[in-house]
PDB file of N, CA, C and O in Angstrom:
ATOM      1  N   UNK A   1     119.000 123.550  81.075  1.00  0.00           N
ATOM      2  CA  UNK A   1     118.320 124.753  81.478  1.00  0.00           C
ATOM      3  C   UNK A   1     118.002 124.720  82.973  1.00  0.00           C
ATOM      4  O   UNK A   1     118.245 125.697  83.682  1.00  0.00           O
ATOM      5  N   UNK A   2     117.463 123.608  83.448  1.00  0.00           N
ATOM      6  CA  UNK A   2     117.127 123.522  84.864  1.00  0.00           C
ATOM      7  C   UNK A   2     118.365 123.550  85.748  1.00  0.00           C
ATOM      8  O   UNK A   2     118.309 124.010  86.888  1.00  0.00           O
ATOM      9  N   UNK A   3     119.484 123.058  85.220  1.00  0.00           N
ATOM     10  CA  UNK A   3     120.730 123.119  85.989  1.00  0.00           C
ATOM     11  C   UNK A   3     121.095 124.572  86.246  1.00  0.00           C
ATOM     12  O   UNK A   3     121.452 124.937  87.366  1.00  0.00           O
ATOM     13  N   UNK A   4     121.006 125.404  85.210  1.00  0.00           N
ATOM     14  CA  UNK A   4     121.332 126.822  85.369  1.00  0.00           C
ATOM     15  C   UNK A   4     120.333 127.519  86.286  1.00  0.00           C
ATOM     16  O   UNK A   4     120.719 128.351  87.107  1.00  0.00           O
ATOM     17  N   UNK A   5     119.059 127.187  86.152  1.00  0.00           N
ATOM     18  CA  UNK A   5     118.041 127.805  86.999  1.00  0.00           C
ATOM     19  C   UNK A   5     118.185 127.383  88.453  1.00  0.00           C
ATOM     20  O   UNK A   5     117.798 128.130  89.352  1.00  0.00           O
ATOM     21  N   UNK A   6     118.728 126.213  88.697  1.00  0.00           N
ATOM     22  CA  UNK A   6     118.894 125.726  90.061  1.00  0.00           C
ATOM     23  C   UNK A   6     120.126 126.253  90.766  1.00  0.00           C
ATOM     24  O   UNK A   6     120.231 126.138  91.987  1.00  0.00           O
ATOM     25  N   UNK A   7     121.060 126.831  90.025  1.00  0.00           N
ATOM     26  CA  UNK A   7     122.288 127.319  90.646  1.00  0.00           C
ATOM     27  C   UNK A   7     122.042 128.449  91.640  1.00  0.00           C
ATOM     28  O   UNK A   7     122.586 128.427  92.744  1.00  0.00           O
ATOM     29  N   UNK A   8     121.234 129.431  91.266  1.00  0.00           N
ATOM     30  CA  UNK A   8     121.023 130.595  92.128  1.00  0.00           C
ATOM     31  C   UNK A   8     120.395 130.216  93.474  1.00  0.00           C
ATOM     32  O   UNK A   8     120.922 130.614  94.513  1.00  0.00           O
ATOM     33  N   UNK A   9     119.284 129.458  93.494  1.00  0.00           N
ATOM     34  CA  UNK A   9     118.737 129.100  94.808  1.00  0.00           C
ATOM     35  C   UNK A   9     119.655 128.180  95.613  1.00  0.00           C
ATOM     36  O   UNK A   9     119.614 128.187  96.844  1.00  0.00           O
ATOM     37  N   UNK A  10     120.477 127.393  94.932  1.00  0.00           N
ATOM     38  CA  UNK A  10     121.397 126.509  95.646  1.00  0.00           C
ATOM     39  C   UNK A  10     122.558 127.288  96.253  1.00  0.00           C
ATOM     40  O   UNK A  10     122.922 127.068  97.408  1.00  0.00           O
ATOM     41  N   UNK A  11     123.144 128.203  95.468  1.00  0.00           N
ATOM     42  CA  UNK A  11     124.328 128.931  95.923  1.00  0.00           C
ATOM     43  C   UNK A  11     124.007 130.122  96.820  1.00  0.00           C
ATOM     44  O   UNK A  11     124.759 130.422  97.747  1.00  0.00           O
ATOM     45  N   UNK A  12     122.898 130.799  96.549  1.00  0.00           N
ATOM     46  CA  UNK A  12     122.564 132.010  97.307  1.00  0.00           C
ATOM     47  C   UNK A  12     121.050 132.093  97.515  1.00  0.00           C
ATOM     48  O   UNK A  12     120.383 132.902  96.869  1.00  0.00           O
ATOM     49  N   UNK A  13     120.507 131.272  98.402  1.00  0.00           N
ATOM     50  CA  UNK A  13     119.052 131.247  98.565  1.00  0.00           C
ATOM     51  C   UNK A  13     118.459 132.577  99.031  1.00  0.00           C
ATOM     52  O   UNK A  13     117.367 132.944  98.598  1.00  0.00           O
ATOM     53  N   UNK A  14     119.149 133.297  99.893  1.00  0.00           N
ATOM     54  CA  UNK A  14     118.625 134.579 100.376  1.00  0.00           C
ATOM     55  C   UNK A  14     118.558 135.605  99.245  1.00  0.00           C
ATOM     56  O   UNK A  14     117.566 136.324  99.123  1.00  0.00           O
ATOM     57  N   UNK A  15     119.594 135.680  98.426  1.00  0.00           N
ATOM     58  CA  UNK A  15     119.597 136.607  97.289  1.00  0.00           C
ATOM     59  C   UNK A  15     118.509 136.225  96.289  1.00  0.00           C
ATOM     60  O   UNK A  15     117.864 137.101  95.712  1.00  0.00           O
ATOM     61  N   UNK A  16     118.304 134.941  96.082  1.00  0.00           N
ATOM     62  CA  UNK A  16     117.262 134.459  95.168  1.00  0.00           C
ATOM     63  C   UNK A  16     115.884 134.873  95.672  1.00  0.00           C
ATOM     64  O   UNK A  16     115.043 135.335  94.900  1.00  0.00           O
ATOM     65  N   UNK A  17     115.660 134.703  96.973  1.00  0.00           N
ATOM     66  CA  UNK A  17     114.383 135.085  97.579  1.00  0.00           C
ATOM     67  C   UNK A  17     114.159 136.593  97.456  1.00  0.00           C
ATOM     68  O   UNK A  17     113.057 137.029  97.122  1.00  0.00           O
ATOM     69  N   UNK A  18     115.189 137.387  97.721  1.00  0.00           N
ATOM     70  CA  UNK A  18     115.081 138.843  97.608  1.00  0.00           C
ATOM     71  C   UNK A  18     114.797 139.270  96.172  1.00  0.00           C
ATOM     72  O   UNK A  18     114.025 140.200  95.939  1.00  0.00           O
ATOM     73  N   UNK A  19     115.418 138.595  95.213  1.00  0.00           N
ATOM     74  CA  UNK A  19     115.194 138.924  93.809  1.00  0.00           C
ATOM     75  C   UNK A  19     113.713 138.728  93.451  1.00  0.00           C
ATOM     76  O   UNK A  19     113.119 139.573  92.780  1.00  0.00           O
ATOM     77  N   UNK A  20     113.129 137.630  93.891  1.00  0.00           N
ATOM     78  CA  UNK A  20     111.720 137.382  93.588  1.00  0.00           C
ATOM     79  C   UNK A  20     110.809 138.352  94.331  1.00  0.00           C
ATOM     80  O   UNK A  20     109.759 138.734  93.813  1.00  0.00           O
ATOM     81  N   UNK A  21     111.196 138.751  95.528  1.00  0.00           N
ATOM     82  CA  UNK A  21     110.417 139.748  96.255  1.00  0.00           C
ATOM     83  C   UNK A  21     110.399 141.070  95.489  1.00  0.00           C
ATOM     84  O   UNK A  21     109.359 141.722  95.386  1.00  0.00           O
ATOM     85  N   UNK A  22     111.560 141.462  94.952  1.00  0.00           N
ATOM     86  CA  UNK A  22     111.647 142.707  94.177  1.00  0.00           C
ATOM     87  C   UNK A  22     110.881 142.596  92.863  1.00  0.00           C
ATOM     88  O   UNK A  22     110.312 143.581  92.392  1.00  0.00           O
ATOM     89  N   UNK A  23     110.861 141.402  92.269  1.00  0.00           N
ATOM     90  CA  UNK A  23     110.145 141.229  91.005  1.00  0.00           C
ATOM     91  C   UNK A  23     108.642 141.429  91.172  1.00  0.00           C
ATOM     92  O   UNK A  23     107.972 141.847  90.228  1.00  0.00           O
ATOM     93  N   UNK A  24     108.104 141.141  92.350  1.00  0.00           N
ATOM     94  CA  UNK A  24     106.671 141.338  92.567  1.00  0.00           C
ATOM     95  C   UNK A  24     106.304 142.815  92.578  1.00  0.00           C
ATOM     96  O   UNK A  24     105.131 143.161  92.439  1.00  0.00           O
ATOM     97  N   UNK A  25     107.289 143.683  92.740  1.00  0.00           N
ATOM     98  CA  UNK A  25     107.038 145.124  92.765  1.00  0.00           C
ATOM     99  C   UNK A  25     107.145 145.761  91.379  1.00  0.00           C
ATOM    100  O   UNK A  25     106.839 146.943  91.221  1.00  0.00           O
ATOM    101  N   UNK A  26     107.574 144.998  90.374  1.00  0.00           N
ATOM    102  CA  UNK A  26     107.705 145.533  89.020  1.00  0.00           C
ATOM    103  C   UNK A  26     106.337 145.659  88.360  1.00  0.00           C
ATOM    104  O   UNK A  26     105.404 144.926  88.689  1.00  0.00           O
ATOM    105  N   UNK A  27     106.233 146.591  87.433  1.00  0.00           N
ATOM    106  CA  UNK A  27     104.992 146.730  86.671  1.00  0.00           C
ATOM    107  C   UNK A  27     104.913 145.625  85.623  1.00  0.00           C
ATOM    108  O   UNK A  27     105.911 144.968  85.327  1.00  0.00           O
ATOM    109  N   UNK A  28     103.726 145.427  85.066  1.00  0.00           N
ATOM    110  CA  UNK A  28     103.555 144.421  84.014  1.00  0.00           C
ATOM    111  C   UNK A  28     104.458 144.721  82.824  1.00  0.00           C
ATOM    112  O   UNK A  28     105.038 143.806  82.238  1.00  0.00           O
ATOM    113  N   UNK A  29     104.579 145.983  82.467  1.00  0.00           N
ATOM    114  CA  UNK A  29     105.428 146.368  81.338  1.00  0.00           C
ATOM    115  C   UNK A  29     106.886 146.019  81.567  1.00  0.00           C
ATOM    116  O   UNK A  29     107.571 145.566  80.651  1.00  0.00           O
ATOM    117  N   UNK A  30     107.365 146.229  82.789  1.00  0.00           N
ATOM    118  CA  UNK A  30     108.758 145.897  83.106  1.00  0.00           C
ATOM    119  C   UNK A  30     108.987 144.389  83.039  1.00  0.00           C
ATOM    120  O   UNK A  30     110.017 143.936  82.539  1.00  0.00           O
ATOM    121  N   UNK A  31     108.037 143.623  83.537  1.00  0.00           N
ATOM    122  CA  UNK A  31     108.162 142.161  83.493  1.00  0.00           C
ATOM    123  C   UNK A  31     108.127 141.664  82.051  1.00  0.00           C
ATOM    124  O   UNK A  31     108.883 140.767  81.679  1.00  0.00           O
ATOM    125  N   UNK A  32     107.248 142.247  81.243  1.00  0.00           N
ATOM    126  CA  UNK A  32     107.193 141.864  79.821  1.00  0.00           C
ATOM    127  C   UNK A  32     108.505 142.191  79.120  1.00  0.00           C
ATOM    128  O   UNK A  32     108.976 141.409  78.294  1.00  0.00           O
ATOM    129  N   UNK A  33     109.103 143.343  79.441  1.00  0.00           N
ATOM    130  CA  UNK A  33     110.378 143.725  78.835  1.00  0.00           C
ATOM    131  C   UNK A  33     111.469 142.729  79.217  1.00  0.00           C
ATOM    132  O   UNK A  33     112.277 142.343  78.372  1.00  0.00           O
ATOM    133  N   UNK A  34     111.498 142.315  80.470  1.00  0.00           N
ATOM    134  CA  UNK A  34     112.479 141.317  80.913  1.00  0.00           C
ATOM    135  C   UNK A  34     112.259 140.004  80.161  1.00  0.00           C
ATOM    136  O   UNK A  34     113.217 139.373  79.715  1.00  0.00           O
ATOM    137  N   UNK A  35     111.000 139.598  80.023  1.00  0.00           N
ATOM    138  CA  UNK A  35     110.689 138.368  79.293  1.00  0.00           C
ATOM    139  C   UNK A  35     111.100 138.447  77.838  1.00  0.00           C
ATOM    140  O   UNK A  35     111.702 137.513  77.309  1.00  0.00           O
ATOM    141  N   UNK A  36     110.776 139.565  77.181  1.00  0.00           N
ATOM    142  CA  UNK A  36     111.152 139.744  75.778  1.00  0.00           C
ATOM    143  C   UNK A  36     112.668 139.755  75.622  1.00  0.00           C
ATOM    144  O   UNK A  36     113.201 139.157  74.688  1.00  0.00           O
ATOM    145  N   UNK A  37     113.365 140.431  76.530  1.00  0.00           N
ATOM    146  CA  UNK A  37     114.828 140.472  76.470  1.00  0.00           C
ATOM    147  C   UNK A  37     115.417 139.075  76.617  1.00  0.00           C
ATOM    148  O   UNK A  37     116.370 138.724  75.921  1.00  0.00           O
ATOM    149  N   UNK A  38     114.855 138.281  77.519  1.00  0.00           N
ATOM    150  CA  UNK A  38     115.330 136.907  77.712  1.00  0.00           C
ATOM    151  C   UNK A  38     115.111 136.063  76.465  1.00  0.00           C
ATOM    152  O   UNK A  38     115.984 135.289  76.071  1.00  0.00           O
ATOM    153  N   UNK A  39     113.945 136.214  75.845  1.00  0.00           N
ATOM    154  CA  UNK A  39     113.651 135.470  74.615  1.00  0.00           C
ATOM    155  C   UNK A  39     114.641 135.840  73.520  1.00  0.00           C
ATOM    156  O   UNK A  39     115.216 134.965  72.872  1.00  0.00           O
ATOM    157  N   UNK A  40     114.839 137.144  73.316  1.00  0.00           N
ATOM    158  CA  UNK A  40     115.750 137.595  72.257  1.00  0.00           C
ATOM    159  C   UNK A  40     117.185 137.161  72.525  1.00  0.00           C
ATOM    160  O   UNK A  40     117.902 136.779  71.600  1.00  0.00           O
ATOM    161  N   UNK A  41     117.606 137.216  73.781  1.00  0.00           N
ATOM    162  CA  UNK A  41     118.959 136.779  74.128  1.00  0.00           C
ATOM    163  C   UNK A  41     119.124 135.281  73.877  1.00  0.00           C
ATOM    164  O   UNK A  41     120.166 134.847  73.385  1.00  0.00           O
ATOM    165  N   UNK A  42     118.108 134.493  74.212  1.00  0.00           N
ATOM    166  CA  UNK A  42     118.149 133.056  73.946  1.00  0.00           C
ATOM    167  C   UNK A  42     118.222 132.750  72.462  1.00  0.00           C
ATOM    168  O   UNK A  42     118.973 131.868  72.044  1.00  0.00           O
ATOM    169  N   UNK A  43     117.441 133.479  71.657  1.00  0.00           N
ATOM    170  CA  UNK A  43     117.488 133.296  70.202  1.00  0.00           C
ATOM    171  C   UNK A  43     118.865 133.669  69.669  1.00  0.00           C
ATOM    172  O   UNK A  43     119.406 132.980  68.804  1.00  0.00           O
ATOM    173  N   UNK A  44     119.433 134.758  70.184  1.00  0.00           N
ATOM    174  CA  UNK A  44     120.772 135.176  69.759  1.00  0.00           C
ATOM    175  C   UNK A  44     121.803 134.098  70.079  1.00  0.00           C
ATOM    176  O   UNK A  44     122.635 133.765  69.235  1.00  0.00           O
ATOM    177  N   UNK A  45     121.752 133.548  71.297  1.00  0.00           N
ATOM    178  CA  UNK A  45     122.695 132.495  71.670  1.00  0.00           C
ATOM    179  C   UNK A  45     122.538 131.264  70.789  1.00  0.00           C
ATOM    180  O   UNK A  45     123.531 130.668  70.374  1.00  0.00           O
ATOM    181  N   UNK A  46     121.293 130.877  70.498  1.00  0.00           N
ATOM    182  CA  UNK A  46     121.067 129.725  69.618  1.00  0.00           C
ATOM    183  C   UNK A  46     121.601 129.988  68.215  1.00  0.00           C
ATOM    184  O   UNK A  46     122.178 129.099  67.588  1.00  0.00           O
ATOM    185  N   UNK A  47     121.410 131.208  67.724  1.00  0.00           N
ATOM    186  CA  UNK A  47     121.891 131.571  66.391  1.00  0.00           C
ATOM    187  C   UNK A  47     123.417 131.545  66.344  1.00  0.00           C
ATOM    188  O   UNK A  47     124.002 131.049  65.382  1.00  0.00           O
ATOM    189  N   UNK A  48     124.053 132.074  67.372  1.00  0.00           N
ATOM    190  CA  UNK A  48     125.517 132.104  67.404  1.00  0.00           C
ATOM    191  C   UNK A  48     126.108 130.709  67.567  1.00  0.00           C
ATOM    192  O   UNK A  48     127.210 130.438  67.090  1.00  0.00           O
ATOM    193  N   UNK A  49     125.380 129.830  68.236  1.00  0.00           N
ATOM    194  CA  UNK A  49     125.865 128.471  68.461  1.00  0.00           C
ATOM    195  C   UNK A  49     125.907 127.665  67.168  1.00  0.00           C
ATOM    196  O   UNK A  49     126.751 126.782  67.017  1.00  0.00           O
ATOM    197  N   UNK A  50     125.021 127.956  66.252  1.00  0.00           N
ATOM    198  CA  UNK A  50     124.967 127.220  64.987  1.00  0.00           C
ATOM    199  C   UNK A  50     126.092 127.679  64.163  1.00  0.00           C
ATOM    200  O   UNK A  50     126.268 127.207  63.040  1.00  0.00           O
TER     201      UNK A  50
END
């Protein structure tokens, strides 16, 4: 997991920084939706892997 999370700042640090700057402008609801989507996608991948 950390390997994947480390790829973006390693390969494109400026884009990574801009992405986090834009995320600070999102509403709480938008951030929660992104979090929920990530959780569901992770569960789907784990289910498909089995």
